N, C-alpha and C positions, 0 to 999 in steps of 0.2 A: 286717506292714510294718516294715521296718528303718529306724530313725530315726537320722540323723546330726545331732548338735547343732552348729549353725553359728556359735555366738556368739564363740568364741575366735579371732577373726580380726583381725589387726593393722590392717586397713583401717578398722575401726570406731574412731571417735574416742575412745570410752571405754576401749577395750582397748589401744590403742597405748601409753599411758603405763604400763599394767600390765606390759607386756612390757619396755619400756625400763628401768623401775625394778626389774624382776624382783620384782614384788609378789606373792609366793607366796600370801598369804592371799586376795587378790582373785581370782587365777586359780582357786584351789581352790574358792572360793565359787561362781564362775560355772560351773565344771565340775559341782559338786555340784547346783546348781539345775537344770542341764540333765538330769542323770541322774534326778533326782527327777521331772522333767517327762516322762520317758519315753525319753531318748536311749539307744540301744544302743552308739553310738560317739560320741566327742567329737572334732570336727574341730579341728585346730591349724594355724594359718596365720600365718607371719611374713614373708610375701612382700615387704612394703614395705621391709624391712631387708635390702637386697640383699647387703651385705658380711657381715652377721652372721646371715643367715637360718638356716644350719645350726646355729650355736651357740644361737640362740633356740628353734629347733624342738626341739633336744635338751632344753633346759631346760623347755620346755612339756610335752613328753612325760613327763619325770621328775616334774614338779610335779603334773600331772593324775593320773598313775597312783600317786602317793604317797598319794592320799586317796580316789580312787574306783575301784571294781573294774570298769572297762570298758576296752576297747581304744580306741586313738586312730585317727582318720582323718588321715593325714599329707598335708597339702594343699600340694603344691609340684610344679612341673615340673622342678626342679633335681635331677638325680640325686645329686649329692654331698650336698645338704641332706637328701634322703630317706634316704640311707645313714647319715648322721650320726644322724638321729632313730631309725631302725630299730635302731641299735646298742644303744640303751638301752630300746627298747620291750619290754614284757612281753606275751607271747602273740601272737596273730595280729592284725596291723594291717590297716587299709584304706589303699590308696594312691590319692590323688586328685590327678592323674589322668594316664592315658596317652591318646594319640590316634593317628591315622594321619598326623599331621604328621611329616615325616621327622626333624627334629631331636629332637622329643620322643620319638618312637618309638625311635629308635636310642639315645637317652640313657638312657631309663628301662627299656627291655626287659632289659638285662643285670642290672639291680637286682632285678627282680621274677621273672625266668625261674626256673622250678623251685621257687618258694617256695609257701607255703600262704597268703600274704597275699591279701586281697580286693582286686580291681583295678577301679577305675572307669575305663571306657573312653568317651571322648567321641567322638561320631559326627561328626568333622570331619577333613578332610585339607587338604593344601596348596592345594586349589582354593578354599577359603574356607568360610564358614558354610553349612550345608545349608539349603535353603529348602523342599524337597518331601520327602514320605515316601520317594520313590525315592532321593533323594540320601542320606538317612539310612540306608536299608537297604543301599545299596551299600557305604557305609563300615562299617556294622555287620558285614556279611559278611566284609570283609577284616580287620577288627579281631579278630573271633572266630577266624579262621584263623590270624592272626599269634600271638595269645595261646595258643591250644591247641598250635600248633607249638612253642612255648616252654614247654610243660609246665605251663600254667595250667589247672586243671580248669574245666570249663564252669560249675560251681556257684559258682566264685569270681569270675566275671566279672559286673560290673554296668555295663550299657550305658546311657549318657546320651544320648538323641537331641537334646538341647539345645533349651531353650525360647527362643523369640524373642517380642518384644513384639507383641501384637495391635494396638496403637495405630498401628503402621507398616505392618502387613499383616494384614488380618483373617482370613486363612487359616492363619496360623502356629500357632495353637492347635490347629486341626483336624489339621494335618499332624503335629504332635507326637503327638497322641493316636493317630492312625492308625499311627505308627511304634511306639509302645508295644505296640499290638495286633499289629503285624506281627512284632516281635521275639519276643513271647510265643508266637505260633503257630509260627514257624520254629525257635526255639531254646527249647524248654520248660524246659531246665535253667538257662538264662542268666537273670540277674536284670536288672531295670531300675531306674534311679536318676535323680533330677533335683534341681536346685535351681530351684524353679519361680517365684520371685518376679519374674523378668524378664517374665513373661507380662503383668503389669499396669503395666509401666513407662510413665509418661506419663498414667496414668489416675487419677481420684479414687477414694477408698475402696478402696485397693489390697489391704488385708487381706481384704476381702470377696471381691474377685475371685480372690485367691489361694486362699482356702478352697474356693470353688466349683470352680475348676479342679482342685484336688487331688482332690475327690470324683469328678470326671469321669475323671481319670487312673487312679484306683483301679479304676473299673469296666472300664477297658481292660487292666488287669493290672499297673499300676505297683506295685512291691513294695519300693521304697526311696526315701527322700527326705531331702534336706539342708534342714532347717528349724530354726526357733526352737522348741525344746520348751517354752519358757516361755510361748508363746502358747497359752493354754488353749482358745480357740475353735478354733484350727487342730487341736490334738491331739484335741479332741472330734469334730471333723469327720472326722478320719482313722478313729477308732474306729467311728463311725456308718457311714461309707461302706464299711468293710470288712465290717461285719455285713450291710448291705444288699446287698453284692455277693456274698454267700455264702461269705465267707472267715473266718467266725467261728462255729465249731460251737456250736449251741444258744445263740448270742449271749453266750457266756461272757465275752468281753472287754468287751463293751458293758455287761453287768450288773455286772462288777467295777469298771469305770470309774464307773458310777453310784454304787455303794456306797462307793467311795473318795472321792467328792466331786469327781471330775474334770469333772463337768458343771455345777459351781457357778461361774457367771461372769455 
């Protein structure tokens, strides 16, 4: 499971002032805590600062990579902001995200075409948010076609079928899970990714629901997630689910997690 740490996001009340004041120590600490928790990529998002987004993304990338040896997931639909951040990024970044929406597709494709960066592709187009498995698969097919035509290797594509709240439609969870399974079957080399907290929107005990949904998604083939790596119960659930789903040879990761104290909560 590829883990993208979600915490360095300007929309979070505690993070916004870190970025505004360019509090390097606070950002580094948050990045380090996420990596220590198991993050493979650190997401950086400065989207609420419309006029300064590129400048702040550049600073975030430089700050994070000055202290932690992991790549960043550059979280912006703005091509110029992404380019500004990529100019200082060390190694292979992840771009979050492209979609089949005309403006976003045409804006970001020239930035990512022919590169080795990992690309998160949202299964949405100009017709609106997908509701069914068929809607998601239709967009997934076109996205894979567009990305591969632009020299993005299949293995660098991470499709996100988009989680919707089950509080408003009790079939949305099942449709998402079926989409994960469908993508895995049709495109074995393509990865799947999601930020799954939307599933529990409007419900009590959201973290419990999120962890349960994560384990279900892993059994369907989910192999990437944008989560809080500081949530020990979530990270433990991921390790256990991967072992139970047959994705952990001889339960090596499970046993290592136990020995390292990651099940102590």
